[in-house]
VOKENU-412952 format. One record per residue: residue number from 1; residue in three letters; x, y, z of N, C-alpha, C in turn. Coordinates in Angstrom, 3 decimals, padded with zeros to 6 digits. Layout:
+-----+-----+----------+----------+----------+----------+----------+----------+----------+----------+----------+
!   n ! res !     n_xx !     n_yy !     n_zz !    ca_xx !    ca_yy !    ca_zz !     c_xx !     c_yy !     c_zz !
+-----+-----+----------+----------+----------+----------+----------+----------+----------+----------+----------+
! NUM ! ala !        X !        Y !        Z !        X !        Y !        Z !        X !        Y !        Z !
...
+-----+-----+----------+----------+----------+----------+----------+----------+----------+----------+----------+
This chain:
+-----+-----+----------+----------+----------+----------+----------+----------+----------+----------+----------+
!   n ! res !     n_xx !     n_yy !     n_zz !    ca_xx !    ca_yy !    ca_zz !     c_xx !     c_yy !     c_zz !
+-----+-----+----------+----------+----------+----------+----------+----------+----------+----------+----------+
!   1 ! met !  048.141 !  034.726 ! -079.771 !  048.188 !  033.559 ! -079.602 !  048.547 !  032.871 ! -078.241 !
!   2 ! lys !  050.138 !  033.532 ! -078.008 !  050.354 !  032.976 ! -076.738 !  049.330 !  033.499 ! -075.416 !
!   3 ! lys !  049.103 !  034.845 ! -075.711 !  048.035 !  034.861 ! -074.678 !  047.183 !  033.861 ! -074.387 !
!   4 ! thr !  046.272 !  033.657 ! -075.230 !  045.244 !  032.666 ! -075.591 !  045.169 !  031.414 ! -075.224 !
!   5 ! ala !  046.786 !  030.702 ! -075.536 !  047.098 !  029.421 ! -075.106 !  047.461 !  029.790 ! -073.381 !
!   6 ! ile !  047.935 !  030.625 ! -072.916 !  048.040 !  031.128 ! -071.178 !  046.370 !  031.076 ! -070.491 !
!   7 ! leu !  045.658 !  031.791 ! -071.431 !  044.124 !  031.580 ! -070.823 !  043.899 !  030.677 ! -070.617 !
!   8 ! leu !  044.086 !  029.808 ! -071.818 !  043.123 !  028.500 ! -071.664 !  043.536 !  027.062 ! -070.850 !
!   9 ! leu !  045.131 !  027.502 ! -070.663 !  045.781 !  026.760 ! -069.299 !  045.153 !  027.244 ! -068.259 !
!  10 ! leu !  044.983 !  028.246 ! -067.607 !  044.590 !  028.918 ! -066.946 !  043.198 !  028.536 ! -066.066 !
!  11 ! ala !  042.339 !  028.660 ! -067.628 !  040.791 !  028.256 ! -067.460 !  040.885 !  026.409 ! -066.965 !
!  12 ! trp !  041.854 !  025.909 ! -067.350 !  042.032 !  024.321 ! -067.597 !  042.267 !  023.964 ! -065.923 !
!  13 ! val !  043.420 !  024.686 ! -065.136 !  043.783 !  024.718 ! -064.045 !  043.018 !  025.283 ! -062.947 !
!  14 ! ser !  042.090 !  025.965 ! -063.304 !  041.353 !  026.919 ! -062.257 !  040.016 !  026.571 ! -062.178 !
!  15 ! pro !  039.626 !  025.440 ! -061.366 !  038.090 !  024.980 ! -061.868 !  037.103 !  026.077 ! -061.532 !
!  16 ! gly !  037.526 !  027.067 ! -060.640 !  036.656 !  028.244 ! -060.385 !  036.169 !  029.038 ! -061.755 !
!  17 ! cys !  037.258 !  028.987 ! -062.508 !  036.763 !  029.607 ! -063.837 !  036.064 !  029.237 ! -064.620 !
!  18 ! val !  035.630 !  027.872 ! -064.584 !  034.937 !  026.843 ! -065.414 !  033.682 !  026.734 ! -064.811 !
!  19 ! lys !  032.631 !  026.725 ! -065.201 !  030.897 !  026.672 ! -065.128 !  031.275 !  025.091 ! -064.374 !
!  20 ! gln !  030.470 !  024.500 ! -063.514 !  030.845 !  023.212 ! -062.723 !  029.374 !  022.956 ! -062.995 !
!  21 ! ala !  029.472 !  021.527 ! -063.686 !  027.777 !  021.279 ! -063.573 !  027.161 !  020.737 ! -062.001 !
!  22 ! pro !  026.088 !  020.691 ! -061.775 !  025.472 !  020.293 ! -060.634 !  025.698 !  018.875 ! -060.469 !
!  23 ! asp !  025.794 !  018.413 ! -058.873 !  025.691 !  017.124 ! -059.016 !  024.367 !  016.761 ! -059.201 !
!  24 ! ala !  024.275 !  015.047 ! -059.527 !  023.295 !  014.311 ! -060.296 !  021.776 !  014.985 ! -059.305 !
!  25 ! glu !  021.900 !  014.773 ! -057.801 !  020.895 !  015.033 ! -057.006 !  020.092 !  016.209 ! -057.804 !
!  26 ! gln !  020.952 !  017.535 ! -057.411 !  020.638 !  019.020 ! -057.586 !  020.329 !  019.213 ! -059.173 !
!  27 ! phe !  021.004 !  018.562 ! -060.062 !  020.463 !  018.730 ! -061.415 !  018.735 !  018.181 ! -061.240 !
!  28 ! arg !  018.803 !  016.776 ! -061.042 !  017.715 !  016.229 ! -061.012 !  016.287 !  016.864 ! -060.360 !
!  29 ! ala !  016.662 !  017.814 ! -059.087 !  015.772 !  018.882 ! -058.879 !  015.575 !  020.073 ! -059.521 !
!  30 ! asp !  016.487 !  020.727 ! -060.044 !  016.408 !  021.693 ! -060.598 !  015.674 !  021.382 ! -062.184 !
!  31 ! glu !  016.049 !  020.169 ! -062.743 !  015.221 !  019.838 ! -063.941 !  013.728 !  019.332 ! -063.954 !
!  32 ! thr !  013.453 !  019.104 ! -062.783 !  011.929 !  018.688 ! -062.294 !  011.216 !  019.841 ! -062.133 !
!  33 ! arg !  012.019 !  021.262 ! -061.450 !  011.194 !  022.182 ! -061.193 !  011.068 !  023.279 ! -062.757 !
!  34 ! leu !  011.836 !  022.928 ! -063.457 !  012.285 !  023.887 ! -064.981 !  010.754 !  022.534 ! -065.726 !
!  35 ! val !  010.837 !  021.509 ! -065.906 !  009.884 !  020.808 ! -066.660 !  008.128 !  021.339 ! -066.137 !
!  36 ! lys !  008.004 !  021.308 ! -064.391 !  006.781 !  021.500 ! -064.462 !  006.369 !  023.215 ! -064.688 !
!  37 ! ala !  007.566 !  023.700 ! -064.546 !  007.293 !  025.513 ! -065.222 !  007.385 !  025.357 ! -066.130 !
!  38 ! thr !  007.653 !  024.725 ! -067.508 !  007.591 !  024.755 ! -068.758 !  006.593 !  024.282 ! -069.586 !
!  39 ! val !  006.470 !  022.702 ! -069.276 !  005.208 !  021.982 ! -069.922 !  003.930 !  022.258 ! -069.547 !
!  40 ! ala !  003.474 !  022.529 ! -070.489 !  001.899 !  023.192 ! -070.126 !  001.307 !  022.261 ! -069.402 !
!  41 ! asp !  000.840 !  021.085 ! -069.802 !  000.085 !  020.012 ! -069.892 !  000.504 !  019.099 ! -068.326 !
!  42 ! ala !  000.146 !  019.109 ! -067.209 !  000.173 !  018.359 ! -066.400 !  000.487 !  016.881 ! -066.526 !
!  43 ! ala ! -000.270 !  016.119 ! -067.282 ! -000.082 !  014.790 ! -067.701 !  001.575 !  014.629 ! -068.436 !
!  44 ! arg !  001.666 !  015.857 ! -069.548 !  002.823 !  015.243 ! -070.320 !  004.060 !  015.775 ! -069.581 !
!  45 ! ala !  003.984 !  016.659 ! -068.720 !  004.794 !  016.736 ! -067.392 !  005.786 !  015.405 ! -066.903 !
!  46 ! glu !  004.421 !  014.864 ! -066.359 !  004.456 !  014.090 ! -065.408 !  005.137 !  012.590 ! -065.998 !
!  47 ! arg !  004.455 !  012.556 ! -067.513 !  005.235 !  011.838 ! -068.551 !  006.517 !  011.823 ! -068.545 !
!  48 ! leu !  006.898 !  012.915 ! -069.210 !  008.428 !  013.482 ! -069.143 !  009.040 !  013.234 ! -068.075 !
!  49 ! leu !  008.536 !  013.209 ! -066.765 !  009.612 !  012.945 ! -065.515 !  009.557 !  011.773 ! -065.737 !
!  50 ! ala !  008.859 !  010.928 ! -065.985 !  009.088 !  009.337 ! -065.599 !  009.871 !  009.011 ! -066.837 !
!  51 ! leu !  010.002 !  009.605 ! -068.090 !  011.016 !  009.174 ! -068.672 !  012.627 !  009.801 ! -068.474 !
!  52 ! phe !  012.362 !  010.515 ! -067.856 !  014.138 !  011.412 ! -066.798 !  014.347 !  010.269 ! -066.137 !
!  53 ! glu !  013.397 !  009.905 ! -065.631 !  013.648 !  008.670 ! -064.363 !  014.515 !  007.576 ! -064.848 !
!  54 ! glu !  013.838 !  006.662 ! -066.466 !  013.962 !  006.069 ! -067.109 !  015.512 !  006.172 ! -067.580 !
!  55 ! arg !  015.759 !  007.298 ! -068.043 !  017.258 !  007.685 ! -068.250 !  017.700 !  007.208 ! -067.050 !
!  56 ! asp !  017.375 !  008.121 ! -066.226 !  018.603 !  007.625 ! -065.015 !  019.023 !  006.376 ! -064.666 !
!  57 ! arg !  017.852 !  005.309 ! -064.640 !  018.225 !  004.003 ! -064.380 !  019.161 !  003.348 ! -065.433 !
!  58 ! leu !  018.777 !  004.070 ! -066.882 !  019.884 !  003.347 ! -068.294 !  021.204 !  003.891 ! -067.861 !
!  59 ! ile !  021.491 !  005.068 ! -067.072 !  022.712 !  005.529 ! -066.706 !  023.219 !  004.927 ! -065.718 !
!  60 ! glu !  022.271 !  004.291 ! -064.840 !  022.975 !  002.933 ! -063.705 !  023.569 !  001.725 ! -064.372 !
!  61 ! glu !  022.256 !  001.257 ! -065.242 !  023.069 !  000.220 ! -065.896 !  023.994 !  000.095 ! -066.692 !
!  62 ! thr !  023.920 !  001.594 ! -067.433 !  025.512 !  001.752 ! -068.074 !  026.661 !  001.570 ! -067.679 !
!  63 ! gly !  026.538 !  002.028 ! -065.984 !  027.403 !  002.222 ! -065.465 !  027.921 !  000.634 ! -064.901 !
!  64 ! ala !  026.973 ! -000.169 ! -064.580 !  027.405 ! -001.152 ! -064.105 !  027.761 ! -001.932 ! -065.209 !
!  65 ! leu !  027.184 ! -002.265 ! -066.316 !  027.698 ! -002.617 ! -067.559 !  029.533 ! -002.467 ! -067.370 !
!  66 ! leu !  029.657 ! -001.265 ! -067.264 !  030.892 ! -000.644 ! -067.812 !  031.988 ! -001.480 ! -066.536 !
!  67 ! arg !  031.642 ! -001.229 ! -065.510 !  032.035 ! -001.827 ! -063.933 !  032.187 ! -003.069 ! -064.328 !
!  68 ! gln !  031.391 ! -003.984 ! -064.558 !  031.544 ! -005.474 ! -064.763 !  032.772 ! -005.327 ! -066.117 !
!  69 ! tyr !  032.550 ! -004.837 ! -067.352 !  033.992 ! -004.815 ! -068.283 !  034.941 ! -004.517 ! -067.458 !
!  70 ! arg !  035.212 ! -003.770 ! -066.564 !  036.689 ! -002.917 ! -066.175 !  036.962 ! -004.477 ! -065.158 !
!  71 ! arg !  036.100 ! -004.849 ! -064.398 !  036.374 ! -005.984 ! -063.540 !  036.928 ! -007.428 ! -064.561 !
!  72 ! glu !  036.668 ! -007.560 ! -065.275 !  036.684 ! -008.664 ! -066.210 !  037.881 ! -008.350 ! -066.915 !
!  73 ! phe !  038.156 ! -007.390 ! -067.536 !  039.380 ! -007.139 ! -068.173 !  040.372 ! -006.905 ! -067.381 !
!  74 ! lys !  040.471 ! -006.543 ! -066.017 !  041.580 ! -006.372 ! -065.166 !  041.976 ! -008.163 ! -064.864 !
!  75 ! ala !  040.927 ! -008.801 ! -064.847 !  041.072 ! -010.181 ! -064.187 !  041.668 ! -011.114 ! -065.200 !
!  76 ! ile !  041.256 ! -010.567 ! -066.860 !  041.821 ! -011.013 ! -067.841 !  043.280 ! -011.002 ! -068.317 !
!  77 ! asn !  043.422 ! -009.908 ! -068.267 !  044.488 ! -009.419 ! -068.357 !  045.610 ! -009.691 ! -067.455 !
!  78 ! ala !  045.230 ! -009.864 ! -066.143 !  046.235 ! -010.269 ! -064.979 !  046.877 ! -011.765 ! -065.589 !
!  79 ! glu !  046.130 ! -012.558 ! -065.884 !  046.201 ! -013.909 ! -066.572 !  047.661 ! -013.876 ! -067.883 !
!  80 ! tyr !  048.668 ! -014.397 ! -067.325 !  049.742 ! -014.369 ! -068.395 !  048.969 ! -015.002 ! -069.879 !
!  81 ! asp !  048.487 ! -016.150 ! -069.375 !  048.281 ! -017.001 ! -070.822 !  046.810 ! -016.850 ! -071.176 !
!  82 ! thr !  046.167 ! -015.594 ! -070.873 !  044.928 ! -015.216 ! -071.701 !  045.004 ! -014.730 ! -073.447 !
!  83 ! gly !  044.554 ! -015.543 ! -074.066 !  044.730 ! -015.478 ! -075.525 !  044.093 ! -014.171 ! -076.076 !
!  84 ! arg !  044.238 ! -013.803 ! -077.351 !  044.058 ! -012.168 ! -078.011 !  042.274 ! -012.956 ! -078.003 !
!  85 ! glu !  041.932 ! -013.982 ! -077.962 !  040.657 ! -014.440 ! -078.796 !  039.527 ! -013.974 ! -077.424 !
!  86 ! val !  039.858 ! -014.477 ! -076.343 !  039.158 ! -013.747 ! -075.212 !  039.539 ! -012.659 ! -075.019 !
!  87 ! his !  040.270 ! -011.563 ! -075.278 !  040.273 ! -010.169 ! -075.018 !  038.949 ! -010.040 ! -076.135 !
!  88 ! ile !  039.087 ! -010.538 ! -077.185 !  038.190 ! -009.885 ! -078.573 !  036.979 ! -010.050 ! -078.118 !
!  89 ! glu !  036.864 ! -011.225 ! -077.704 !  035.163 ! -011.852 ! -077.519 !  034.705 ! -010.803 ! -075.804 !
!  90 ! met !  035.312 ! -010.471 ! -075.189 !  035.122 ! -009.828 ! -074.382 !  034.498 ! -008.340 ! -074.564 !
!  91 ! val !  035.842 ! -007.581 ! -075.621 !  035.085 ! -006.774 ! -076.048 !  034.425 ! -006.314 ! -076.911 !
!  92 ! asp !  033.755 ! -007.481 ! -077.611 !  032.647 ! -007.915 ! -078.528 !  031.004 ! -007.914 ! -077.684 !
!  93 ! tyr !  031.779 ! -008.389 ! -076.457 !  030.769 ! -008.783 ! -075.525 !  029.948 ! -007.227 ! -074.535 !
!  94 ! tyr !  030.942 ! -006.307 ! -074.276 !  030.792 ! -005.124 ! -073.684 !  030.049 ! -004.099 ! -075.186 !
!  95 ! asn !  030.788 ! -004.005 ! -076.147 !  030.251 ! -003.412 ! -077.498 !  029.039 ! -003.827 ! -077.403 !
!  96 ! arg !  028.425 ! -004.951 ! -077.493 !  026.954 ! -004.851 ! -078.091 !  025.923 ! -004.548 ! -076.786 !
!  97 ! gly !  026.574 ! -004.824 ! -075.656 !  025.763 ! -004.085 ! -074.633 !  025.616 ! -002.593 ! -074.455 !
!  98 ! arg !  026.733 ! -001.914 ! -075.053 !  026.502 ! -000.873 ! -074.671 !  025.931 ! -000.347 ! -076.075 !
!  99 ! ala !  025.818 ! -000.778 ! -077.401 !  025.301 ! -000.331 ! -078.391 !  023.649 ! -000.399 ! -078.006 !
! 100 ! gln !  023.111 ! -001.600 ! -077.642 !  021.636 ! -001.480 ! -076.751 !  021.408 ! -000.451 ! -076.121 !
! 101 ! lys !  022.456 ! -000.439 ! -074.667 !  021.888 !  001.162 ! -074.207 !  022.106 !  002.375 ! -075.058 !
! 102 ! gln !  023.132 !  002.709 ! -075.862 !  022.790 !  003.651 ! -076.539 !  021.716 !  004.003 ! -077.771 !
! 103 ! leu !  021.007 !  002.629 ! -078.445 !  019.715 !  002.911 ! -078.809 !  018.553 !  003.095 ! -077.706 !
! 104 ! arg !  018.581 !  002.397 ! -076.494 !  017.264 !  002.487 ! -075.445 !  017.513 !  004.291 ! -075.614 !
! 105 ! phe !  018.874 !  004.789 ! -075.412 !  018.899 !  006.074 ! -075.255 !  018.052 !  007.081 ! -076.025 !
! 106 ! ile !  018.588 !  006.644 ! -077.088 !  017.870 !  007.537 ! -078.402 !  016.228 !  006.723 ! -078.534 !
! 107 ! glu !  015.857 !  005.759 ! -077.758 !  014.318 !  005.485 ! -077.916 !  013.769 !  006.889 ! -076.957 !
! 108 ! leu !  014.338 !  006.790 ! -075.597 !  014.076 !  007.418 ! -074.577 !  014.060 !  009.098 ! -075.162 !
! 109 ! ile !  014.640 !  009.786 ! -075.872 !  015.068 !  011.150 ! -076.506 !  013.838 !  011.325 ! -077.251 !
! 110 ! thr !  013.585 !  010.451 ! -078.124 !  012.609 !  010.229 ! -078.827 !  011.475 !  010.501 ! -078.370 !
! 111 ! gln !  010.957 !  009.924 ! -077.007 !  010.080 !  009.740 ! -076.103 !  009.679 !  011.081 ! -075.854 !
! 112 ! met !  010.950 !  011.488 ! -074.993 !  010.927 !  013.113 ! -074.765 !  010.034 !  014.151 ! -075.273 !
! 113 ! lys !  010.722 !  013.769 ! -076.532 !  010.468 !  015.059 ! -077.623 !  008.700 !  014.902 ! -077.769 !
! 114 ! ala !  008.681 !  013.776 ! -077.438 !  007.263 !  013.433 ! -078.314 !  006.237 !  013.899 ! -077.071 !
! 115 ! ala !  006.381 !  014.123 ! -076.105 !  006.252 !  014.130 ! -074.783 !  005.741 !  016.151 ! -074.698 !
! 116 ! thr !  006.455 !  016.560 ! -075.378 !  006.841 !  018.428 ! -075.763 !  006.564 !  018.819 ! -076.980 !
! 117 ! ser !  005.900 !  020.069 ! -076.565 !  006.360 !  020.954 ! -078.026 !  007.463 !  021.401 ! -078.456 !
! 118 ! ala !  007.494 !  021.676 ! -079.360 !  009.304 !  021.992 ! -079.941 !  009.524 !  023.409 ! -078.881 !
! 119 ! thr !  008.605 !  024.173 ! -078.745 !  009.116 !  025.465 ! -077.467 !  009.407 !  025.029 ! -076.514 !
! 120 ! glu !  008.598 !  023.884 ! -075.926 !  009.177 !  023.238 ! -074.434 !  010.742 !  022.320 ! -074.492 !
! 121 ! trp !  010.280 !  022.169 ! -075.504 !  011.878 !  020.978 ! -075.912 !  013.144 !  021.732 ! -075.842 !
! 122 ! arg !  012.554 !  023.155 ! -076.916 !  014.345 !  023.772 ! -076.370 !  014.360 !  024.253 ! -075.291 !
! 123 ! val !  013.911 !  024.922 ! -074.555 !  013.910 !  025.348 ! -073.095 !  014.507 !  023.787 ! -072.255 !
! 124 ! ile !  013.997 !  022.980 ! -071.964 !  014.684 !  021.727 ! -071.447 !  015.834 !  021.309 ! -071.966 !
! 125 ! ala !  015.957 !  020.930 ! -073.059 !  017.311 !  020.678 ! -074.291 !  018.417 !  021.830 ! -073.799 !
! 126 ! glu !  017.838 !  022.903 ! -074.078 !  019.124 !  023.953 ! -073.367 !  019.568 !  023.918 ! -071.921 !
! 127 ! phe !  018.602 !  023.641 ! -071.196 !  019.066 !  023.276 ! -069.710 !  019.904 !  022.092 ! -069.489 !
! 128 ! gln !  019.217 !  021.091 ! -070.262 !  020.245 !  019.431 ! -070.203 !  021.513 !  019.885 ! -071.092 !
! 129 ! leu !  021.984 !  020.508 ! -072.257 !  022.890 !  020.765 ! -072.249 !  023.758 !  021.311 ! -071.806 !
! 130 ! asp !  023.246 !  022.415 ! -070.734 !  024.004 !  023.319 ! -069.914 !  024.499 !  022.655 ! -068.534 !
! 131 ! asn !  023.603 !  021.783 ! -068.086 !  024.074 !  021.259 ! -066.805 !  024.036 !  019.815 ! -066.549 !
! 132 ! phe !  023.341 !  018.990 ! -068.085 !  023.177 !  017.614 ! -067.303 !  024.532 !  016.746 ! -067.759 !
! 133 ! asp !  025.119 !  016.262 ! -067.016 !  026.691 !  015.642 ! -067.563 !  026.569 !  013.971 ! -067.040 !
! 134 ! pro !  026.322 !  013.271 ! -068.115 !  025.976 !  012.061 ! -068.202 !  027.387 !  010.954 ! -067.476 !
! 135 ! arg !  028.394 !  011.831 ! -068.552 !  029.829 !  011.296 ! -068.026 !  030.325 !  011.635 ! -067.021 !
! 136 ! arg !  030.041 !  012.480 ! -066.208 !  030.323 !  012.904 ! -064.848 !  029.675 !  011.650 ! -064.030 !
! 137 ! gln !  028.183 !  011.436 ! -064.343 !  027.179 !  010.628 ! -063.436 !  027.832 !  009.569 ! -063.630 !
! 138 ! leu !  028.012 !  008.829 ! -064.909 !  028.490 !  007.252 ! -065.257 !  029.786 !  007.003 ! -064.337 !
! 139 ! phe !  030.961 !  008.044 ! -065.034 !  031.878 !  007.845 ! -064.659 !  032.612 !  008.212 ! -063.323 !
! 140 ! gly !  031.773 !  008.941 ! -062.669 !  032.371 !  009.365 ! -061.173 !  031.989 !  008.207 ! -060.413 !
! 141 ! arg !  030.890 !  007.556 ! -060.830 !  030.593 !  006.276 ! -060.055 !  031.224 !  005.238 ! -060.081 !
! 142 ! ile !  032.078 !  005.157 ! -061.139 !  032.947 !  003.856 ! -061.327 !  034.406 !  004.204 ! -061.076 !
! 143 ! ala !  034.738 !  005.553 ! -060.499 !  036.339 !  005.680 ! -060.206 !  036.602 !  004.884 ! -059.426 !
! 144 ! gly !  036.027 !  004.494 ! -058.424 !  036.748 !  003.805 ! -057.329 !  036.849 !  002.344 ! -057.819 !
! 145 ! asp !  036.424 !  002.071 ! -058.776 !  036.623 !  000.675 ! -059.073 !  038.090 !  000.079 ! -060.352 !
! 146 ! ile !  038.532 !  001.736 ! -060.657 !  039.426 !  001.501 ! -061.585 !  040.656 !  000.558 ! -060.613 !
+-----+-----+----------+----------+----------+----------+----------+----------+----------+----------+----------+
């Protein structure tokens, strides 16, 4: 047990020991090559790539929403007299926007699956699970805004 804890700690502090996700540009290039090699029909492959572009735009929009939320939260938090109601209203506004974005992500995934066969989707989904890090894409862009 003690050895396991030490190994986990070493893996955590040693980035070289853990597989790093490629940057967004490299991921997109690799993803495009994979789609063209995996999806048998060229028209379906192009449709899927267009959906990936929409996914990337949606990630950008989500990042903009989060940056806006952080700026506004910092501003109202800095005001001593700002009441609880203002905070709640802002959080509710942000949560509605976030929920809309999440529903759009679900729609996109459904459309992506419709553009592929089950076999093609398994290959693409495995690649995405291993390499796509929307959280890093999103939060990496807003890190300077904190």
